[in-house]
Each structure stands twice: as structure tokens, then as C-alpha cells.
PAZAPA-4460 file (N, C-alpha, C; in steps of 0.05 Angstrom, whole numbers, plus 32768, in hexadecimal, padded with zeros to 4 digits):
% residues 90
    n_x    n_y    n_z   ca_x   ca_y   ca_z    c_x    c_y    c_z   seq   type   mol
   8011   7FE5   7FFD   8001   8000   8000   8014   8014   8002     1      M     A
   8009   802B   7FED   801C   8045   7FEB   800E   805C   8007     2      R     A
   8026   8069   800A   8024   807D   801E   8013   8091   801D     3      R     A
   8006   8096   8002   7FEF   80AC   7FF9   7FD5   8097   8005     4      D     A
   7FD2   8085   7FF8   7FBB   806D   8000   7FB8   8072   801C     5      E     A
   7FC9   806D   8030   7FC0   806C   8049   7FB7   8088   8055     6      I     A
   7FC7   809D   8048   7FB8   80B8   804F   7F9D   80BC   8046     7      G     A
   7F98   80AB   8030   7F7B   80B3   8024   7F66   80A1   8035     8      D     A
   7F75   808E   803F   7F62   807D   8052   7F5D   808B   806C     9      L     A
   7F6D   809D   8077   7F6A   80A7   808D   7F5A   80C2   808E    10      M     A
   7F5D   80CF   8077   7F4C   80E2   8068   7F2E   80DC   8071    11      A     A
   7F2A   80C7   805B   7F0C   80BB   8055   7F04   80B4   8075    12      F     A
   7F0E   80A5   8086   7F09   80A0   80A2   7F01   80C0   80AF    13      L     A
   7F0E   80CC   80B0   7F07   80ED   80BD   7EF1   80F1   80B6    14      A     A
   7EEC   80F5   8095   7ED5   80FF   808E   7EBC   80EC   8095    15      I     A
   7EBD   80D2   8096   7EA8   80C1   809A   7EA2   80C9   80B8    16      A     A
   7EB8   80CB   80CA   7EB1   80D1   80E7   7EA7   80E9   80F2    17      E     A
   7EAF   80FC   80E0   7EA6   8115   80E9   7E8B   811B   80D8    18      E     A
   7E86   8108   80BF   7E66   8113   80B0   7E6B   812E   80A1    19      C     A
   7E89   8135   80A5   7E84   8156   8098   7EA0   815D   808E    20      N     A
   7E9F   8166   8075   7EBB   816B   806C   7ECA   8180   8079    21      F     A
   7EBE   8194   8084   7EC8   81AD   808D   7ED6   81A1   80A5    22      T     A
   7ECA   8197   80B6   7ED2   818B   80D4   7EE8   8178   80C9    23      R     A
   7EE9   8164   80B8   7EF7   8155   80B2   7F19   8162   80AF    24      A     A
   7F13   8177   8095   7F25   8188   8092   7F3C   8197   80A2    25      A     A
   7F28   81A1   80BF   7F30   81B2   80CB   7F44   819E   80DC    26      A     A
   7F34   817E   80DE   7F47   8171   80F3   7F5D   8163   80E6    27      R     A
   7F5C   8168   80CC   7F77   815F   80C0   7F86   8171   80B6    28      L     A
   7F81   8188   80B5   7F8F   81A5   80B4   7F93   81A0   8091    29      G     A
   7F85   81A0   807E   7F82   81A1   8066   7F6A   81AE   805D    30      T     A
   7F66   81AD   8044   7F4D   81BC   8036   7F32   81A9   802E    31      S     A
   7F1D   81B3   8033   7F0D   81A9   8027   7F07   8198   800F    32      Q     A
   7F18   81AC   7FFB   7F17   81A0   7FE0   7F2E   818B   7FDB    33      S     A
   7F3E   8188   7FEC   7F55   8170   7FEF   7F42   8157   7FF5    34      S     A
   7F36   815A   800B   7F24   8145   8014   7F15   813B   7FFF    35      L     A
   7F08   814B   7FF4   7EF7   8146   7FDA   7F04   8134   7FC5    36      S     A
   7F18   813B   7FBD   7F2A   812F   7FAE   7F36   8112   7FB1    37      T     A
   7F3B   8111   7FD2   7F47   80F8   7FDB   7F30   80E3   7FD9    38      V     A
   7F15   80EB   7FE0   7EFA   80DA   7FDD   7EF7   80D2   7FC5    39      V     A
   7EFB   80E4   7FB5   7EF5   80DC   7F96   7F02   80C5   7F8B    40      R     A
   7F21   80C6   7F9A   7F3D   80B9   7F8E   7F30   809D   7F9C    41      R     A
   7F2F   809C   7FB5   7F2F   8082   7FC9   7F12   806D   7FB4    42      L     A
   7EFF   8084   7FAE   7EE1   8078   7FA2   7EEF   806C   7F8A    43      G     A
   7EF4   807A   7F7C   7F04   806D   7F62   7F13   805B   7F65    44      E     A
   7F26   8058   7F78   7F3A   803E   7F78   7F28   802B   7F7E    45      R     A
   7F12   802C   7F91   7F07   8019   7F9D   7EF2   800C   7F90    46      L     A
   7EE9   801D   7F78   7ED6   801A   7F69   7EBA   8016   7F78    47      D     A
   7EB4   8027   7F8F   7EA0   8025   7F9F   7E9A   8045   7FA7    48      I     A
   7E80   804B   7FAA   7E7A   8062   7FB5   7E7F   805B   7FD9    49      R     A
   7E8A   8077   7FE8   7E8E   806F   8001   7E7F   8081   800F    50      L     A
   7E78   8098   8008   7E6A   80AD   8015   7E50   80B6   8002    51      L     A
   7E3A   80C0   800E   7E22   80C9   7FFF   7E28   80E7   800F    52      T     A
   7E2C   80FD   7FF9   7E2C   811C   7FFF   7E13   812A   7FF6    53      R     A
   7E06   8133   8002   7DF2   814C   7FFD   7E03   8167   8005    54      T     A
   7DEF   817D   8003   7DF8   8197   8004   7E00   819F   8027    55      T     A
   7DF4   818B   8031   7DEF   8191   8049   7DFC   8177   805D    56      R     A
   7DFF   8161   8057   7E06   814D   8063   7E1A   8137   8059    57      S     A
   7E2C   812A   8060   7E38   811A   8058   7E3C   80FA   8066    58      V     A
   7E2D   80E7   805B   7E2D   80C9   806D   7E3F   80B8   805F    59      T     A
   7E4B   80A4   806A   7E50   808C   805D   7E40   8078   8058    60      P     A
   7E40   8071   803C   7E32   8061   802F   7E38   803D   8047    61      T     A
   7E2A   802A   8041   7E2E   8011   8044   7E49   800B   8045    62      D     A
   7E54   800A   802C   7E77   8005   802B   7E86   8015   803B    63      A     A
   7E7A   8030   803D   7E8C   8045   8048   7E8D   803E   8067    64      G     A
   7E72   8037   8072   7E75   8030   8088   7E86   8013   8096    65      L     A
   7E84   8003   8081   7E98   7FE4   8085   7EB6   7FF3   8082    66      Q     A
   7EBF   8009   8074   7ED1   800B   8073   7EDF   801C   8090    67      L     A
   7EC9   8027   8098   7ECF   8039   80B0   7ED7   8026   80BE    68      V     A
   7EC3   800B   80C8   7EC6   7FFB   80D6   7EE3   7FE7   80D8    69      D     A
   7EEC   7FEB   80C1   7F07   7FDA   80BC   7F21   7FEF   80C3    70      T     A
   7F1B   800A   80BC   7F2D   801B   80C0   7F33   8022   80DB    71      L     A
   7F21   8027   80EB   7F1F   8033   8101   7F2F   8021   8117    72      R     A
   7F2D   8009   8119   7F3C   7FF7   812C   7F53   7FF6   8121    73      P     A
   7F57   7FF7   8105   7F75   7FF1   8100   7F88   8008   8106    74      A     A
   7F7C   8028   8101   7F8E   8035   8102   7F8E   803C   8122    75      F     A
   7F79   8033   8132   7F7F   8037   8154   7F95   8021   815E    76      D     A
   7F95   800D   814A   7FAF   7FFB   815B   7FC8   8000   8150    77      E     A
   7FC8   800E   8137   7FE6   801A   812D   7FED   802C   813F    78      I     A
   7FDD   8041   814B   7FDE   8059   815E   7FEA   8050   8176    79      E     A
   7FDE   8033   8182   7FE5   802B   8199   8001   801C   819F    80      A     A
   8005   8014   8182   801E   8003   8181   8034   801B   8183    81      R     A
   802E   802E   8175   8043   8047   8171   8047   8052   8190    82      L     A
   8032   804F   819E   8033   8066   81B7   8044   804A   81C9    83      L     A
   8043   8036   81C5   804A   8022   81D9   8068   8021   81D1    84      A     A
   8072   8025   81B0   808F   8029   81AC   8096   8041   81B3    85      L     A
   8086   8058   81BB   809C   806D   81C5   809B   8068   81E6    86      N     A
   808D   805E   81F5   8094   8053   8208   80AA   8044   8215    87      E     A
   80B4   8032   81FE   80CC   8029   81FD   80E5   8038   8201    88      L     A
   80E1   804F   81F5   80FD   8063   81F5   8100   806F   8215    89      R     A
   80EC   806D   8228   80EF   8077   823C   8102   8068   8254    90      S     A
***
């Protein structure tokens, strides 16, 4: 997996959790337009729609929810392992 693909997955997760591009962009320190590009690119790569967007809301599709259910524990585990490694330095 390429590094940019991991970033795309992290961005998707933030959007799906926030249900809002503006809040996700603020959380990640990026622009809404870059997140929009990420979601389009990820959807094209997977060949499936991940989010339903209207002018007022963003909600994950069933496929998007499955991806969130896969990503959240995986990223939590990675974060926990990195913190454990940091404790070894002490």
C-alpha cells in the first residue's frame, strides 16, 4: 500500500466520523476541496460509492460504514502500538 493511500483512508475516516467536510478539514488541517478530491479518488480506486453527499449533510453509505468499521480499530491499534514503542524510550 502506498503512503498516499493510507492518507486517503485517514481522510475518509475523518469525513465519515465528522459527517462534515468542514469539520474534517479543520481536524486534519487541510482544505475541503482537497478532501473532496481524496473521496473521489478513493471511490474511483475502490469502484464503489463511500459517501452520500447533499448540500447539508454527508453520510457514509453501507460500503462506507463497512470501511469505517475496518479502519477505526486498525488505526487505533497502530496508534496504541506507536505509543507503546515511545514508552520503551523512557
